[in-house]
C-alpha positions in Angstrom: -24.0 -27.5 -3.5 -23.7 -24.6 -1.0 -20.5 -22.8 -0.9 -19.6 -21.3 2.4 -18.1 -17.7 2.1 -16.6 -15.5 4.7 -17.1 -11.8 3.8 -14.8 -9.1 5.4 -16.0 -5.7 4.5 -13.3 -4.0 6.5 -13.1 -0.2 6.5 -13.8 2.8 4.5 -15.7 2.0 1.4 -15.4 -1.6 2.1 -18.9 -2.3 3.2 -20.3 -0.3 0.3 -18.5 -2.5 -2.5 -19.1 -5.8 -0.6 -22.8 -5.5 -0.9 -22.9 -5.5 -4.7 -20.5 -8.6 -4.8 -22.7 -10.6 -2.5 -25.9 -9.6 -4.5 -24.2 -10.7 -7.8 -23.1 -13.9 -6.3 -26.5 -14.8 -5.1 -27.7 -14.5 -8.6 -25.1 -16.9 -9.9 -25.1 -19.8 -7.3 -25.9 -21.2 -3.9 -24.0 -19.4 -1.3 -24.0 -18.9 2.5 -22.3 -15.8 3.6 -20.9 -15.1 7.0 -19.8 -11.5 7.7 -16.9 -10.8 10.1 -14.8 -7.8 11.2 -11.2 -7.2 10.1 -8.7 -4.2 10.0 -9.7 -1.0 11.7 -13.3 -2.2 12.4 -11.9 -5.1 14.4 -9.4 -2.8 16.3 -12.4 -0.6 17.3 -14.3 -3.6 18.4 -11.7 -6.0 19.8 -8.4 -4.1 20.0 -6.9 -6.3 17.3 -7.1 -6.1 13.5 -7.8 -9.9 13.3 -9.2 -12.1 16.0 -8.5 -15.8 16.3 -12.3 -16.6 15.9 -12.3 -14.7 12.5 -9.1 -16.6 11.3 -10.7 -19.8 12.4 -13.9 -19.0 10.5 -11.8 -18.2 7.4 -10.0 -21.5 7.5 -13.3 -23.4 7.7 -14.7 -21.5 4.8 -14.6 -22.4 1.1 -13.5 -18.9 0.1 -12.8 -15.5 1.7 -13.9 -12.1 0.2 -12.2 -9.0 1.6 -13.0 -5.5 0.5 -10.5 -2.9 2.1 -8.7 -2.2 5.2 -7.0 0.9 6.6 -7.5 4.6 7.2 -6.0 7.6 8.8 -8.0 7.2 12.1 -5.9 4.2 12.8 -2.5 5.8 11.9 -0.2 6.0 14.8 3.5 6.8 15.3 3.6 4.2 18.2 5.3 1.2 16.9 3.4 -1.0 19.3 -0.1 0.2 18.1 -2.1 -2.3 16.2 -2.6 -1.4 12.5 -5.4 -2.4 10.2 -3.0 -3.7 7.5 -1.8 -6.3 10.1 -5.0 -7.9 9.8 -4.4 -8.6 6.0 -0.9 -10.0 6.8 -2.3 -12.2 9.5 -4.8 -13.6 7.0 -2.1 -14.4 4.5 0.1 -16.1 7.1 -2.7 -17.9 8.8 -4.3 -19.2 5.6 -0.8 -20.1 4.2 -1.3 -18.0 1.2 1.9 -17.8 -0.8 0.9 -16.6 -4.3 -0.8 -13.4 -5.3 -2.4 -13.3 -8.6 -3.2 -9.9 -10.4 -4.7 -10.0 -13.7 -4.4 -7.0 -16.0 -6.8 -6.9 -18.9 -8.1 -3.4 -19.9 -11.8 -3.4 -20.7 -12.3 -2.6 -24.4 -14.7 0.2 -23.4 -11.9 1.7 -21.3 -8.9 1.5 -23.7 -8.9 5.4 -24.0 -9.0 5.8 -20.2 -5.4 4.5 -19.9 -2.6 7.1 -19.5 -0.9 4.9 -22.4 -1.7 5.3 -26.0 -4.3 2.7 -27.4 -1.8 1.3 -29.7 0.4 0.5 -26.7 -2.2 -1.5 -24.8 -4.5 -3.0 -27.2 -4.3 -6.8 -26.7 -3.0 -6.6 -23.2 -4.1 -9.7 -21.1 -1.5 -10.5 -18.5 -1.3 -11.9 -14.9 1.4 -11.1 -12.5 2.2 -14.0 -10.2 3.8 -12.7 -7.0 5.4 -14.7 -4.4 4.0 -13.5 -1.0 5.7 -15.0 1.9 9.4 -14.7 1.3 12.1 -12.2 0.3 13.1 -9.1 2.0 9.7 -8.4 3.5 10.0 -11.3 5.8 13.8 -11.4 6.3 15.7 -10.4 9.3 15.8 -6.6 9.9 17.1 -4.3 12.4 19.2 -1.2 13.3 22.9 -0.9 14.3 24.2 2.5 15.4 23.3 5.0 12.8 22.4 2.2 10.2 19.7 -0.3 9.3 19.6 -3.4 7.5 17.0 -5.7 5.8 17.7 -9.3 4.7 16.4 -11.0 1.6 16.3 -14.8 1.8 14.7 -17.3 -0.5 14.6 -21.1 -0.3 14.6 -23.4 -3.4 11.2 -24.8 -2.2 9.6 -21.4 -2.1 10.6 -20.6 -5.6 9.5 -24.1 -6.8 5.9 -23.7 -5.4 5.4 -20.2 -6.9 6.8 -21.4 -10.4 4.1 -24.2 -10.3 1.4 -21.7 -9.9 2.8 -19.6 -12.9 3.0 -22.8 -14.9 -0.6 -23.7 -14.3 -1.7 -20.2 -15.3 0.4 -19.6 -18.3 -1.0 -20.0 -21.8 2.1 -19.4 -23.9 4.9 -17.6 -22.0 6.3 -17.1 -18.6 8.5 -13.9 -18.1 10.4 -14.6 -14.8 11.6 -11.2 -13.4 14.7 -11.0 -11.3 18.0 -9.1 -10.6 20.3 -12.0 -11.3 23.1 -9.7 -12.5 23.4 -8.4 -8.8 21.5 -10.5 -6.3 22.3 -14.0 -5.1 18.7 -14.7 -4.2 17.8 -13.7 -7.9 20.4 -16.1 -9.2 18.9 -19.0 -7.1 15.5 -17.9 -8.5 16.6 -18.1 -12.1 18.2 -21.4 -11.7 15.2 -22.8 -10.2 12.6 -21.4 -12.6 14.9 -22.5 -15.6 15.1 -26.1 -14.2 11.3 -26.3 -13.8 9.9 -24.3 -16.7 12.8 -24.2 -19.1 11.6 -27.3 -21.2 7.9 -27.2 -20.4 6.1 -28.1 -23.5 4.0 -25.3 -25.0 5.4 -22.7 -22.7 8.1 -20.2 -23.7 10.3 -19.1 -20.8 12.1 -15.7 -20.7 14.1 -14.2 -18.0 14.1 -10.3 -17.7 15.8 -8.1 -15.2 13.5 -6.0 -13.1 14.5 -2.7 -14.4 13.8 -3.8 -18.0 10.6 -5.4 -16.9 9.4 -2.0 -15.5 10.3 -0.3 -18.8 8.6 -3.0 -21.0 5.4 -3.0 -19.0 4.9 0.6 -20.3 6.6 0.2 -23.7 4.8 -3.1 -24.7 2.5 -4.6 -22.1 0.9 -6.8 -24.7 4.0 -8.8 -25.0 3.4 -10.4 -21.5 1.4 -13.3 -20.6 2.4 -14.4 -17.0 4.9 -12.4 -15.1 6.5 -14.5 -12.3 8.5 -12.6 -9.7 9.5 -12.4 -6.1 7.8 -10.4 -3.2 9.2 -6.9 -3.5 9.5 -6.8 -7.2 6.0 -8.1 -7.7 4.6 -5.5 -5.2 6.1 -2.7 -7.3 5.5 -4.1 -10.9 1.8 -5.1 -10.1 0.9 -1.5 -9.1 2.7 -0.3 -12.2 0.7 -2.6 -14.3 -2.5 -1.6 -12.6 -2.4 1.8 -14.3 -2.5 0.3 -17.8 -6.3 -0.2 -17.1 -6.8 3.5 -16.4 -8.0 3.2 -12.8 -6.8 1.1 -9.9 -10.6 0.8 -9.1 -11.0 -1.8 -11.9 -8.4 -4.3 -10.7 -9.1 -7.6 -8.7 -6.6 -9.8 -7.0 -6.3 -13.2 -5.5 -4.1 -14.8 -2.9 -3.8 -18.6 -2.9 -2.1 -21.4 -1.2 -1.7 -25.1 -1.1 -5.4 -26.4 -1.0 -7.0 -24.3 1.6 -9.4 -21.3 1.0 -8.1 -18.4 -1.0 -8.3 -14.7 -0.2 -10.0 -12.4 -3.0 -9.9 -8.8 -2.8 -9.8 -5.6 -5.0 -6.5 -3.9 -5.3 -7.9 -0.4 -4.4 -7.7 0.8 -0.8 -10.4 1.8 1.6 -10.7 5.5 0.2 -11.9 7.0 3.5 -12.4 10.3 1.7 -15.4 9.1 -0.2 -16.8 6.5 2.3 -20.4 6.8 2.8 -20.9 9.2 -0.1 -22.1 6.5 -2.5 -19.5 7.2 -5.1 -17.3 4.1 -4.7 -16.5 2.1 -7.8 -17.8 -1.5 -7.0 -16.3 -3.1 -10.2 -13.0 -4.2 -8.9 -14.9 -5.9 -6.0 -17.3 -7.5 -8.5 -14.3 -8.8 -10.6 -12.7 -10.1 -7.4 -15.8 -12.1 -6.9 -15.3 -13.5 -10.4 -11.8 -14.4 -9.5 -13.2 -16.2 -6.4 -15.6 -18.2 -8.6 -12.9 -19.2 -11.0 -9.8 -19.7 -8.8 -11.5 -20.6 -5.6 -14.6 -22.4 -6.4 -13.8 -23.7 -10.1 -17.0 -22.1 -11.3 -15.6 -21.0 -14.6 -19.0 -20.3 -16.4 -20.2 -18.1 -13.6 -17.0 -16.2 -13.4 -17.1 -15.5 -17.2 -20.9 -14.4 -16.8 -19.9 -11.9 -14.1 -16.9 -10.5 -16.1 -19.0 -10.3 -19.2 -21.7 -8.3 -17.4 -19.1 -5.8 -16.2 -17.7 -5.4 -19.7 -21.3 -5.0 -21.1 -22.1 -2.3 -18.5 -19.0 -0.3 -19.5 -19.8 -0.7 -23.1 -23.2 0.8 -22.4 -21.5 4.1 -21.1 -21.2 3.2 -17.3 -18.5 5.4 -15.9 -17.9 6.0 -12.1 -16.0 9.2 -11.0 -12.6 7.5 -11.1 -13.3 6.7 -14.7 -14.3 10.3 -15.5 -18.1 9.9 -15.2 -20.7 10.6 -12.4 -22.3 7.1 -11.7 -22.4 6.2 -8.1 -22.1 2.8 -6.5 -25.7 1.9 -6.7 -26.0 2.9 -10.4 -22.9 0.9 -11.2 -24.2 -2.1 -9.3 -27.6 -2.0 -11.1 -25.9 -1.7 -14.5 -23.9 -4.8 -13.8 -26.8 -6.8 -12.4 -29.0 -5.8 -15.3 -26.5 -7.5 -17.7 -26.2 -10.8 -15.6 
């Protein structure tokens, strides 16, 4: 069976890290890749960060791989100017992606690269499940006189569907993170999660206030299995959790919806300062491809093979510059492919 994949290299180091992912996937299955522009590259070519044609192509695909968008050349103080990041938001909205999944599992060979002590992070293998389309990022906002306001709104149905995603991913425990001692939306969140997950067989449910969760991610990250939370809290906590691994250049992510194609991308940005230098770390992009295999295409064996190849390359001593070494993109790619 041929899987149809849309690739969106984007900006900065995006094209450099996308190529290794395509090469690895071609060794693991039968894929047909179609490349399109997004972000700043699309602004330069079409005046918009996401064209209708590209969105339609993504909708028709089996999965979408995105590398990175953004860069200072497209920064503007003009509020009406198109920005590369709007392309990513347009993809999430157009593909109806409401759940962001960020796994955090320090590679055994990189335990000592973390800013946390080894005994703190050993055994950490967690997943942040973040609601993507509700909350304060999408509420009414504005200015009045010398003040400004943002509105946080959640519907019960939005909490229900993200809770189902967390339940399907959890092995033993769900930690639902909120601010129910202060916020009414968090009280609705907690009530809904409790109703759905409170008596699920084999799953322990705990509720944790977001300030405590931020502390416990540093104090005892191995305690967590699945962290379930709303949009803004998840945005903050997932970046905090990223540093457990020692480098944001190691982290993949997935955005999924209700049955359509998912969007798979590394957490790192476009790194325009090293674009074209051959120094970009391709491992997060390769691990994002593994997430696509697992969550988007249900190719569990192939996903495991790719993840194991990354682990073995690191165990053999591979280190890119962000990991304290001097290996470039090509050397890192060759090391992983040699272990496939």
